[in-house]
C-alpha positions, 0 to 999 in steps of 0.5 A: 365008344364015344368017350374013347373016340373023343380021347383018341381024337384029343390025343391025336390033336395033342400029338400033332401039335407037340411033335414039331414044337414042344418035343423039339424045344425040350430036346434043344433045352436038354442038349444045351443044358447037357453041354454046360453040365459036361463042362462043369462035370469035367472040372469036377464041380458039384452041379454037373451033367445031370443037374444042369441038364435037368434044370434046363430041361425042367425050365423049358417044360415049365415054360411050355406048360405055362403057355399051354395051360393058360391057353386052355383055361384062359389064364396068365401065360407067364404065371407058371414060368415066373415061378422058375426064378425063385425056385432056381434061387432056392437051389442055388442058395443050397450050393453056396457054402460058408467056411472059415470066412470064405464063400464057395459055390457062387459060380455054381449058383450063378451057372444054375440060374443062367442055365434055367434062363437058357431052358426058358428061352428054348421052351419059348422057341428062342433057339438062337438066343439059347444057343448064343447064351450057351456059347457065351457061358462056355467061353466065360467058364473056360477062359475067364477063370484062366484069365483071373488066375493069370492076372492074380485077380482071384485067390485060390486054395493051394495044397502042399505036401511037406515031410519032416522029422516029426508031426509037431515039429513040421506043423510048428515050422509051417505055422511059423512060415505062414505067419510071416505071410499072414496066412492060415492052415486049412484042411490039415492031414498028417501021418507018421511012419518010421521017423518020417512025418508027412503033412498035407495042408492048404492055404488060400492065396493069390498066385504071387503069394503062392510063389512066396510061400513055396520059396519059404517052404523050400528054404526051410532046413527042417523039411525033407521034401516040399511039393505043391499039389495044385490049386482048386479055385474058390468059386 
């Protein structure tokens, strides 16, 4: 019975220490990571609610374990937590994509990196620091992107839909117009039915260039209709 009593005593001591500290820190980390993840989810980004929540929660847990295990075994209190940074760097690198000379996913990778730091702050008991960083990130993600688009600091991938008499004729006309702006077609999709052809394509351009492209498309006598489908920012 003595081993059983020792186990029960050990669990009771661990629970008495864990409830007011570790569990609270983990809950705070999960909530803060979830808030950032929800913003990413609402904007249909690859790393959404669960990804950001898990990263923030995991970083907090590793920070707590790093301190607790080192205290029990007289080791380095920062050794485990220090490995969070290269681990998150590996995950962030996987979210960065290269295509046709463009790079996407940089904002997603940077967000994951900072979310991990928020988890570490929460795991270390720095609740005010973690909450302030979360608010600052949300403001940056929500408003700075709009500011970039407003002052045309950043090119966007803009989708258009045009219809005309034939796929080859429509495609040739679009290419001719875009060549005047030194732009290239991306993500081209074409369909034909009853003598009418529909072409959907994307062009990477700034806000001012977008207006010029729209004017050129509308001025062409070949197209039956021209529609701008919206823009997806290049992160």
